[in-house]
Residue frames as a rotation matrix with the C-alpha (Angstrom) as fourth column:
UNK 1
-0.839 0.518 -0.164 42.46
0.014 -0.281 -0.960 -3.28
-0.543 -0.808 0.228 12.99
UNK 2
-0.605 0.732 0.315 38.82
0.711 0.318 0.627 -3.99
0.359 0.603 -0.712 12.06
UNK 3
-0.888 0.460 0.025 36.10
-0.434 -0.816 -0.382 -1.40
-0.155 -0.350 0.924 12.16
UNK 4
-0.708 0.706 -0.004 32.62
0.698 0.700 0.152 -2.76
0.110 0.105 -0.988 12.81
UNK 5
-0.868 0.486 0.102 29.44
-0.484 -0.874 0.043 -0.82
0.110 -0.012 0.994 12.27
UNK 6
-0.622 0.769 0.148 25.95
0.503 0.537 -0.677 -1.63
-0.600 -0.347 -0.721 13.42
UNK 7
-0.912 0.405 -0.057 23.31
-0.263 -0.472 0.841 -1.02
0.314 0.783 0.537 10.81
UNK 8
-0.521 0.831 0.196 19.66
-0.116 0.158 -0.981 -0.72
-0.846 -0.533 0.014 11.88
UNK 9
-0.965 0.233 -0.124 17.47
-0.076 0.206 0.976 -2.31
0.253 0.951 -0.181 9.14
UNK 10
-0.313 0.943 0.116 13.74
-0.488 -0.055 -0.871 -1.92
-0.815 -0.330 0.477 8.78
UNK 11
-0.855 0.188 0.483 11.69
0.486 0.612 0.624 -4.22
-0.178 0.768 -0.615 6.56
UNK 12
-0.359 0.788 -0.500 9.01
-0.521 -0.613 -0.593 -2.35
-0.774 0.048 0.631 4.69
UNK 13
-0.510 0.322 0.798 6.51
0.674 0.726 0.138 -3.87
-0.535 0.608 -0.587 2.35
UNK 14
-0.440 0.371 -0.818 5.07
-0.489 -0.863 -0.129 -2.12
-0.754 0.343 0.561 -0.61
UNK 15
-0.600 0.236 0.764 2.64
0.626 0.733 0.265 -3.14
-0.498 0.637 -0.588 -3.23
UNK 16
0.054 0.720 -0.692 0.86
-0.360 -0.632 -0.686 -1.55
-0.931 0.286 0.226 -6.04
UNK 17
-0.914 -0.343 0.217 0.94
0.035 0.465 0.885 -3.97
-0.404 0.816 -0.413 -8.93
UNK 18
-0.186 0.934 0.304 -2.85
0.972 0.129 0.197 -3.78
0.145 0.332 -0.932 -9.06
UNK 19
-0.670 -0.270 0.691 -2.22
0.287 -0.953 -0.094 -0.12
0.684 0.135 0.716 -8.08
UNK 20
-0.581 0.559 -0.592 -4.95
0.716 0.005 -0.698 -0.26
-0.387 -0.829 -0.403 -5.49
UNK 21
-0.917 0.219 0.332 -6.99
0.119 -0.645 0.755 1.45
0.380 0.732 0.566 -8.10
UNK 22
-0.450 0.798 -0.401 -10.02
0.665 -0.001 -0.747 3.12
-0.596 -0.603 -0.530 -6.70
UNK 23
-0.994 0.039 -0.100 -12.63
-0.095 -0.751 0.653 4.80
-0.050 0.659 0.750 -8.87
UNK 24
-0.396 0.911 -0.112 -16.12
-0.907 -0.408 -0.106 5.35
-0.142 0.060 0.988 -10.12
UNK 25
0.113 0.469 -0.876 -16.56
-0.563 0.756 0.333 1.67
0.819 0.456 0.349 -10.97
UNK 26
-0.025 -0.140 0.990 -15.91
-0.992 -0.121 -0.042 0.83
0.125 -0.983 -0.136 -7.29
UNK 27
-0.834 -0.339 -0.435 -15.87
-0.242 0.934 -0.264 -2.46
0.495 -0.115 -0.861 -5.53
UNK 28
0.377 0.920 0.111 -18.87
-0.625 0.165 0.763 -4.44
0.683 -0.357 0.637 -4.39
UNK 29
-0.783 -0.616 0.085 -18.54
-0.453 0.471 -0.757 -6.42
0.427 -0.631 -0.648 -1.20
UNK 30
-0.405 0.638 -0.655 -20.55
0.572 0.736 0.362 -8.84
0.713 -0.229 -0.663 0.89
UNK 31
-0.690 0.249 0.680 -23.17
-0.591 -0.736 -0.330 -7.43
0.418 -0.629 0.655 3.30
UNK 32
-0.903 0.426 0.061 -25.51
0.266 0.664 -0.699 -8.83
-0.338 -0.614 -0.713 5.85
UNK 33
-0.567 0.802 -0.191 -29.14
-0.748 -0.404 0.527 -9.18
0.345 0.441 0.828 4.62
UNK 34
-0.023 0.692 0.722 -32.22
-0.733 0.479 -0.483 -11.08
-0.680 -0.540 0.496 5.55
UNK 35
-0.726 -0.264 0.635 -32.24
0.085 0.882 0.463 -14.59
-0.682 0.390 -0.618 4.13
UNK 36
-0.099 0.703 0.704 -33.96
0.880 0.392 -0.267 -14.68
-0.464 0.594 -0.657 0.73
UNK 37
0.854 0.334 -0.399 -33.44
0.171 -0.904 -0.391 -10.98
-0.492 0.266 -0.829 -0.04
UNK 38
0.101 -0.823 0.559 -31.03
0.989 0.022 -0.147 -9.31
0.109 0.568 0.816 -2.39
UNK 39
0.318 -0.005 -0.948 -29.88
0.497 -0.851 0.171 -5.92
-0.807 -0.525 -0.268 -1.06
UNK 40
0.847 -0.031 0.531 -29.36
0.468 -0.429 -0.773 -3.23
0.252 0.903 -0.348 -3.59
UNK 41
0.152 -0.825 -0.544 -25.89
0.573 -0.375 0.729 -1.56
-0.805 -0.423 0.416 -3.97
UNK 42
0.787 0.113 -0.607 -25.05
-0.320 -0.766 -0.558 1.42
-0.528 0.633 -0.566 -6.12
UNK 43
0.074 -0.758 0.648 -22.81
0.700 0.502 0.508 0.80
-0.710 0.416 0.568 -9.12
UNK 44
0.438 -0.009 -0.899 -21.26
-0.386 -0.905 -0.179 3.43
-0.812 0.426 -0.400 -11.41
UNK 45
0.612 -0.211 0.762 -20.12
0.679 0.634 -0.370 3.00
-0.405 0.744 0.532 -15.02
UNK 46
0.936 -0.351 0.030 -17.95
-0.293 -0.822 -0.488 6.06
0.196 0.448 -0.872 -15.42
UNK 47
0.653 -0.749 -0.111 -14.14
0.650 0.629 -0.426 5.89
0.389 0.206 0.898 -15.73
UNK 48
0.368 -0.610 0.702 -12.30
-0.578 -0.741 -0.341 8.20
0.728 -0.280 -0.625 -13.31
UNK 49
0.718 -0.237 -0.655 -9.67
0.521 0.806 0.280 6.52
0.462 -0.542 0.702 -11.08
UNK 50
0.441 -0.739 0.510 -7.00
-0.840 -0.540 -0.056 7.34
0.316 -0.404 -0.858 -8.50
UNK 51
0.357 -0.471 -0.807 -4.20
0.208 0.882 -0.423 5.08
0.911 -0.017 0.412 -7.26
UNK 52
0.872 -0.165 0.460 -3.20
-0.489 -0.260 0.833 4.58
-0.018 -0.951 -0.308 -3.70
UNK 53
0.180 -0.889 -0.422 0.52
-0.078 0.415 -0.907 3.99
0.981 0.196 0.006 -3.42
UNK 54
0.742 0.204 0.639 1.05
-0.607 -0.201 0.769 2.56
0.285 -0.958 -0.026 0.03
UNK 55
-0.103 -0.823 -0.558 3.85
-0.044 0.565 -0.824 1.13
0.994 -0.061 -0.095 2.13
UNK 56
0.852 0.375 0.365 3.97
-0.390 -0.009 0.921 -0.28
0.348 -0.927 0.139 5.65
UNK 57
-0.464 -0.882 -0.085 6.58
-0.458 0.321 -0.829 -1.21
0.758 -0.345 -0.553 8.30
UNK 58
0.421 0.723 -0.548 4.95
0.078 0.574 0.815 -3.94
0.904 -0.386 0.185 10.36
UNK 59
-0.222 -0.615 -0.756 7.64
0.822 0.300 -0.485 -3.75
0.525 -0.729 0.439 13.06
UNK 60
-0.963 -0.169 -0.208 6.98
0.252 -0.833 -0.492 -0.08
-0.090 -0.527 0.845 13.88
UNK 61
-0.067 0.998 -0.009 3.38
0.864 0.054 -0.500 0.05
-0.499 -0.041 -0.866 12.67
UNK 62
-0.305 -0.164 -0.938 4.43
-0.140 -0.967 0.214 2.94
-0.942 0.197 0.272 10.37
UNK 63
0.301 0.434 0.850 3.06
0.811 0.353 -0.467 3.76
-0.502 0.829 -0.245 6.99
UNK 64
-0.585 -0.346 -0.734 3.66
-0.137 -0.850 0.509 6.02
-0.800 0.398 0.450 4.00
UNK 65
-0.144 0.571 0.808 1.25
0.870 0.463 -0.172 6.64
-0.472 0.678 -0.563 1.16
UNK 66
-0.777 0.013 -0.629 0.32
-0.300 -0.887 0.352 8.91
-0.554 0.462 0.693 -1.68
UNK 67
0.245 0.839 0.486 -2.86
0.490 0.325 -0.809 9.13
-0.837 0.436 -0.331 -3.74
UNK 68
-0.634 -0.593 -0.496 -1.90
-0.172 -0.517 0.839 9.75
-0.754 0.617 0.226 -7.37
UNK 69
0.269 0.794 -0.545 -3.71
-0.733 -0.198 -0.651 10.18
-0.625 0.574 0.529 -10.66
UNK 70
0.618 -0.141 -0.774 -1.47
-0.609 0.537 -0.584 7.67
0.498 0.832 0.246 -12.50
UNK 71
0.710 -0.501 0.495 0.64
-0.075 0.646 0.760 4.64
-0.700 -0.576 0.421 -11.78
UNK 72
0.839 -0.527 0.134 3.96
0.194 0.060 -0.979 5.22
0.508 0.847 0.153 -13.45
UNK 73
0.006 -0.939 -0.345 7.69
0.867 0.177 -0.466 5.81
0.498 -0.296 0.815 -12.77
UNK 74
-0.492 -0.196 0.848 7.14
-0.086 -0.959 -0.271 9.53
0.866 -0.206 0.455 -11.86
UNK 75
0.515 0.736 0.440 4.44
-0.579 -0.080 0.812 8.53
0.633 -0.672 0.384 -9.30
UNK 76
0.761 -0.283 -0.584 6.74
0.484 0.846 0.221 5.76
0.432 -0.451 0.781 -7.98
UNK 77
-0.330 -0.926 0.183 9.60
0.579 -0.352 -0.735 8.18
0.745 -0.137 0.653 -7.52
UNK 78
-0.185 0.388 0.903 7.35
-0.572 -0.789 0.222 10.52
0.799 -0.476 0.368 -5.50
UNK 79
0.826 0.558 -0.082 6.30
-0.289 0.543 0.788 7.55
0.485 -0.627 0.610 -3.36
UNK 80
0.353 -0.783 -0.512 9.84
0.725 0.575 -0.379 6.41
0.591 -0.237 0.771 -2.76
UNK 81
-0.537 -0.503 0.677 10.64
0.055 -0.822 -0.567 9.93
0.842 -0.268 0.469 -1.44
UNK 82
0.278 0.753 0.596 7.59
-0.729 -0.238 0.641 9.73
0.625 -0.613 0.483 0.89
UNK 83
0.860 -0.006 -0.510 8.78
0.246 0.881 0.404 6.36
0.447 -0.473 0.759 2.20
UNK 84
-0.094 -0.996 0.002 12.30
0.613 -0.060 -0.788 7.69
0.784 -0.073 0.616 2.63
UNK 85
-0.377 0.024 0.926 10.96
-0.444 -0.882 -0.157 10.50
0.813 -0.471 0.343 4.87
UNK 86
0.606 0.740 0.293 9.03
-0.644 0.240 0.727 7.96
0.468 -0.629 0.621 7.04
UNK 87
0.362 -0.535 -0.763 12.06
0.351 0.837 -0.420 5.79
0.864 -0.116 0.491 7.78
UNK 88
0.898 -0.088 -0.430 13.42
0.413 -0.161 0.896 5.88
-0.148 -0.983 -0.109 11.41
UNK 89
0.729 -0.684 -0.025 16.40
-0.683 -0.724 -0.100 8.08
0.051 0.090 -0.995 11.91
UNK 90
-0.163 -0.972 0.170 19.60
-0.933 0.208 0.294 6.23
-0.321 -0.111 -0.941 11.01
UNK 91
0.133 0.332 0.934 17.76
-0.064 0.943 -0.327 3.22
-0.989 -0.016 0.146 9.62
UNK 92
-0.758 -0.249 -0.603 18.18
-0.627 0.022 0.779 1.62
-0.181 0.968 -0.173 6.23
UNK 93
0.173 0.944 0.280 15.06
-0.673 0.321 -0.667 0.13
-0.719 -0.074 0.691 4.62
UNK 94
-0.954 -0.173 0.244 14.75
0.040 0.735 0.677 -3.13
-0.297 0.656 -0.694 2.74
UNK 95
-0.273 0.884 -0.380 11.73
-0.751 -0.443 -0.490 -2.32
-0.602 0.152 0.784 0.56
UNK 96
-0.810 0.036 0.585 9.98
0.223 0.942 0.250 -5.44
-0.542 0.333 -0.772 -0.60
UNK 97
-0.039 0.825 -0.564 7.67
-0.616 -0.464 -0.637 -5.11
-0.787 0.322 0.526 -3.62
UNK 98
0.527 0.350 0.775 6.31
0.369 0.726 -0.580 -6.80
-0.766 0.591 0.253 -6.67
UNK 99
-0.470 -0.852 0.229 7.95
0.497 -0.041 0.867 -6.55
-0.729 0.521 0.443 -10.05
UNK 100
0.682 0.731 0.032 5.81
0.469 -0.403 -0.786 -4.04
-0.562 0.551 -0.617 -11.85
UNK 101
0.438 -0.523 0.731 7.53
0.815 -0.111 -0.568 -2.31
0.378 0.845 0.378 -14.85
UNK 102
0.498 -0.272 0.823 8.14
-0.128 -0.962 -0.241 1.00
0.858 0.015 -0.514 -13.12
UNK 103
0.959 -0.223 0.172 9.60
-0.138 0.162 0.977 -0.63
-0.246 -0.961 0.125 -10.02
UNK 104
0.285 -0.911 0.298 12.63
0.601 0.412 0.685 -1.51
-0.747 -0.016 0.664 -12.02
UNK 105
0.892 0.117 0.436 12.60
0.430 -0.514 -0.742 1.39
0.137 0.850 -0.509 -14.49
UNK 106
-0.111 -0.973 0.201 15.92
0.923 -0.176 -0.343 3.01
0.369 0.147 0.918 -15.40
UNK 107
-0.270 0.050 0.962 14.36
0.014 -0.998 0.056 6.41
0.963 0.029 0.269 -14.45
UNK 108
0.761 0.500 -0.413 13.61
0.382 0.170 0.909 5.20
0.524 -0.849 -0.062 -10.90
UNK 109
-0.107 -0.783 0.613 15.45
-0.320 -0.556 -0.767 7.29
0.941 -0.278 -0.191 -8.35
UNK 110
0.553 0.302 -0.776 15.94
0.496 0.629 0.599 5.24
0.669 -0.717 0.198 -5.18
UNK 111
0.706 -0.238 0.667 16.81
-0.575 -0.743 0.343 7.28
0.413 -0.626 -0.662 -2.04
UNK 112
-0.259 -0.961 -0.092 20.09
-0.624 0.239 -0.744 6.37
0.738 -0.135 -0.662 -0.29
UNK 113
-0.643 0.016 0.766 18.27
-0.719 0.334 -0.610 4.89
-0.266 -0.942 -0.204 2.81
UNK 114
0.460 0.827 0.323 16.29
-0.638 0.561 -0.527 2.40
-0.617 0.037 0.786 0.72
UNK 115
-0.838 -0.533 -0.120 17.21
-0.480 0.613 0.627 -0.93
-0.260 0.583 -0.769 -0.98
UNK 116
0.189 0.938 -0.291 14.60
-0.971 0.134 -0.199 -2.46
-0.148 0.320 0.936 -3.20
UNK 117
-0.866 -0.284 0.411 14.02
-0.246 0.959 0.143 -6.25
-0.435 0.023 -0.900 -3.15
UNK 118
-0.283 0.761 -0.584 11.58
-0.928 -0.062 0.368 -7.68
0.244 0.646 0.723 -5.72
UNK 119
-0.007 0.445 0.896 9.25
-0.546 0.749 -0.376 -10.55
-0.838 -0.492 0.237 -4.83
UNK 120
-0.914 -0.229 0.335 9.12
0.109 0.657 0.746 -13.58
-0.391 0.718 -0.576 -7.13
UNK 121
-0.667 0.703 -0.246 6.27
-0.641 -0.375 0.669 -13.53
0.378 0.604 0.701 -9.67
UNK 122
0.101 0.837 -0.538 2.90
-0.309 0.541 0.782 -15.01
0.946 0.087 0.313 -8.74
UNK 123
-0.476 -0.281 -0.833 3.58
0.690 0.468 -0.553 -14.91
0.545 -0.838 -0.029 -4.97
UNK 124
-0.043 0.508 0.860 0.91
-0.148 -0.855 0.497 -12.57
0.988 -0.106 0.112 -3.57
UNK 125
0.811 0.361 -0.460 0.92
0.339 0.350 0.873 -14.36
0.476 -0.864 0.162 -0.21
UNK 126
-0.116 -0.929 -0.352 4.37
0.981 -0.050 -0.190 -12.93
0.159 -0.367 0.917 0.39
UNK 127
-0.793 -0.167 0.587 3.08
0.229 -0.973 0.034 -9.34
0.565 0.161 0.809 0.06
UNK 128
-0.571 0.587 -0.574 1.00
0.782 0.176 -0.598 -8.26
-0.250 -0.790 -0.559 3.00
UNK 129
-0.785 0.296 -0.544 -0.13
-0.277 -0.954 -0.119 -5.08
-0.554 0.057 0.831 1.34
UNK 130
-0.746 0.605 -0.278 -2.50
-0.053 0.362 0.931 -7.22
0.664 0.709 -0.238 -0.73
UNK 131
-0.343 0.607 -0.717 -4.36
0.905 0.418 -0.079 -7.78
0.252 -0.676 -0.693 2.56
UNK 132
-0.656 0.057 -0.753 -4.42
0.315 -0.885 -0.342 -4.02
-0.686 -0.462 0.563 3.23
UNK 133
-0.902 0.339 -0.268 -6.03
-0.406 -0.455 0.793 -3.40
0.147 0.824 0.548 -0.15
UNK 134
-0.471 0.756 -0.455 -8.66
0.396 0.641 0.657 -6.04
0.789 0.129 -0.601 0.56
UNK 135
-0.411 0.299 -0.862 -9.28
0.878 -0.124 -0.462 -4.53
-0.245 -0.946 -0.211 4.04
UNK 136
-0.804 0.033 -0.594 -9.65
-0.014 -0.999 -0.037 -1.03
-0.595 -0.021 0.804 2.72
UNK 137
-0.812 0.517 -0.270 -11.94
-0.358 -0.075 0.931 -2.05
0.461 0.852 0.246 -0.11
UNK 138
-0.373 0.699 -0.610 -14.11
0.601 0.683 0.416 -4.08
0.707 -0.212 -0.675 2.21
UNK 139
-0.141 0.266 -0.954 -14.28
0.977 -0.121 -0.178 -1.54
-0.163 -0.956 -0.243 5.05
UNK 140
-0.230 -0.089 -0.969 -13.82
0.257 -0.966 0.027 1.97
-0.939 -0.242 0.245 3.55
UNK 141
-0.714 -0.214 -0.667 -14.08
-0.492 -0.525 0.695 1.94
-0.498 0.824 0.270 -0.26
UNK 142
-0.890 0.367 0.269 -16.79
0.455 0.742 0.493 -0.55
-0.018 0.562 -0.827 -1.27
UNK 143
-0.036 0.992 0.118 -20.36
0.998 0.031 0.049 0.15
0.045 0.119 -0.992 -2.37
UNK 144
-0.134 -0.076 -0.988 -19.62
0.339 -0.940 0.026 3.78
-0.931 -0.332 0.152 -3.22
UNK 145
0.442 0.172 0.880 -20.47
0.884 -0.251 -0.395 6.20
0.153 0.953 -0.263 -6.03
UNK 146
-0.311 -0.664 -0.680 -18.00
0.622 -0.683 0.383 9.09
-0.719 -0.303 0.625 -6.56
UNK 147
0.750 0.652 -0.112 -19.30
0.388 -0.571 -0.724 12.18
-0.536 0.499 -0.681 -8.27
UNK 148
0.857 -0.501 -0.116 -15.93
-0.463 -0.653 -0.599 13.72
0.224 0.567 -0.793 -9.10
UNK 149
0.285 -0.891 -0.353 -12.23
0.266 0.427 -0.864 12.90
0.921 0.152 0.359 -9.11
UNK 150
-0.434 -0.421 0.797 -11.83
-0.558 -0.569 -0.604 14.92
0.707 -0.707 0.012 -5.96
UNK 151
0.511 0.717 0.474 -14.36
-0.850 0.339 0.403 12.67
0.129 -0.609 0.783 -4.22
UNK 152
0.811 -0.288 -0.509 -12.28
0.123 0.935 -0.333 9.65
0.572 0.207 0.793 -5.16
UNK 153
-0.141 -0.973 0.183 -9.14
0.122 -0.201 -0.972 11.24
0.983 -0.114 0.147 -3.86
UNK 154
-0.209 0.140 0.968 -10.73
-0.875 -0.468 -0.121 12.36
0.436 -0.872 0.220 -0.59
UNK 155
0.821 0.548 0.161 -12.20
-0.563 0.728 0.392 8.83
0.098 -0.412 0.906 0.05
UNK 156
0.589 -0.662 -0.463 -8.78
0.311 0.715 -0.626 7.25
0.746 0.225 0.627 -0.69
UNK 157
-0.412 -0.735 0.539 -7.08
-0.218 -0.495 -0.841 9.57
0.885 -0.464 0.044 1.72
UNK 158
0.102 0.565 0.819 -9.68
-0.967 -0.137 0.215 9.04
0.234 -0.814 0.532 4.41
UNK 159
0.914 0.278 -0.295 -9.49
-0.246 0.959 0.139 5.32
0.321 -0.054 0.945 3.96
UNK 160
0.180 -0.933 -0.312 -5.68
0.369 0.358 -0.858 5.21
0.912 0.039 0.408 4.24
UNK 161
-0.478 -0.309 0.822 -5.63
-0.543 -0.632 -0.553 7.55
0.690 -0.711 0.134 7.25
UNK 162
0.570 0.741 0.354 -8.24
-0.779 0.350 0.521 5.30
0.262 -0.572 0.777 8.91
UNK 163
0.832 -0.317 -0.456 -5.93
0.276 0.949 -0.154 2.40
0.482 0.002 0.876 8.45
UNK 164
-0.003 -0.992 0.124 -2.62
0.399 -0.114 -0.910 4.21
0.917 0.047 0.396 9.16
UNK 165
-0.080 -0.006 0.997 -3.79
-0.650 -0.758 -0.057 5.94
0.756 -0.653 0.057 12.42
UNK 166
0.745 0.340 0.574 -4.01
-0.656 0.528 0.539 2.66
-0.120 -0.778 0.617 14.20
UNK 167
-0.193 -0.948 -0.252 -0.53
-0.966 0.229 -0.120 1.08
0.171 0.220 -0.960 14.50
UNK 168
-0.472 0.058 0.880 -2.02
-0.410 0.869 -0.277 -2.11
-0.780 -0.492 -0.386 15.93
UNK 169
0.684 0.719 0.124 -4.25
-0.140 0.296 -0.945 -2.47
-0.716 0.628 0.304 12.86
UNK 170
0.507 -0.589 -0.629 -1.19
-0.840 -0.174 -0.514 -1.88
0.193 0.789 -0.583 10.63
UNK 171
-0.521 -0.767 0.373 0.72
-0.837 0.545 -0.050 -4.59
-0.165 -0.339 -0.926 12.51
UNK 172
-0.114 0.599 0.793 -2.19
-0.306 0.738 -0.601 -6.97
-0.945 -0.311 0.099 12.60
UNK 173
0.837 0.543 -0.069 -2.83
-0.199 0.185 -0.962 -6.84
-0.510 0.819 0.263 8.84
UNK 174
0.742 -0.541 -0.396 0.72
-0.556 -0.167 -0.814 -6.55
0.375 0.824 -0.425 7.56
UNK 175
0.123 -0.759 0.639 2.82
-0.893 0.196 0.405 -8.64
-0.433 -0.621 -0.654 9.90
UNK 176
0.750 0.056 -0.659 4.53
-0.446 0.778 -0.442 -11.68
0.488 0.626 0.608 8.34
UNK 177
0.914 -0.381 0.141 6.68
0.144 0.630 0.763 -14.40
-0.379 -0.677 0.630 9.97
UNK 178
0.387 -0.827 0.409 9.51
0.906 0.259 -0.333 -14.04
0.170 0.500 0.849 7.43
UNK 179
0.309 -0.258 0.915 9.79
0.052 -0.956 -0.287 -10.29
0.950 0.136 -0.283 8.11
UNK 180
0.859 0.005 0.511 9.95
-0.503 -0.171 0.847 -10.82
0.092 -0.985 -0.145 11.94
UNK 181
0.780 -0.615 0.114 12.77
0.552 0.763 0.338 -13.42
-0.295 -0.201 0.934 11.47
UNK 182
0.186 -0.746 0.640 14.88
0.755 -0.309 -0.579 -10.97
0.629 0.591 0.505 9.47
UNK 183
0.393 -0.015 0.919 14.41
-0.297 -0.948 0.111 -8.18
0.870 -0.317 -0.377 12.00
UNK 184
0.991 0.002 0.134 15.61
-0.129 0.276 0.953 -10.31
-0.035 -0.961 0.273 14.94
C-alpha cells in the first residue's frame, strides 16, 4: 500500500550579495531637470551603513525583511527565522539566493520549512531581488544625507515597508517566468 502526501511549495527569492547596503555615502539617481542645467544633489562622505536583508514570494506578494548593522552568518540566521515565520501555514519554501559566503556557512541554521537553492555565479538576471534593490534606491533611498545610524535604519525600514505594503508592486517587480512554471 502506497501513502501519498501533497506538499505545498512556495518559491521565495532572496538576495543580499551586495547586501543592499544603505548608508551615508548614499546613491545618486537620475532626475528631471531643465535642459542645459545640472541639478545639485547632496552627497555625504561619512561611513555608517545598514544592510537590508529582504526576501519575497512573488506568488503571494509576501515579503520578509530585517535591517541589520552587519552582513554575516548571525544576521543571515536571524533573517532565515524571519522568512520562516512569513511562510504560509503548511508550506515548504524553496529559498533561491546567491552564493555569498554566509549563505553556505557551517554555522547557518536553516529552519525546517526552508530549503536553500543557490543560483549559479554571475547570473543576476535570475534573482528578482536585484530589481527590488534598484527600485528602492531609485524611489526611496537616493539623494539622501543621513545624520545618524538611526536615520539610516529608519529610512531603510520605511523604504521596505513602502515596497512590502503593496502586494501588486511586490509581484510586479519580483515575478519571474521560471518561478511561475515551478509553482504550477
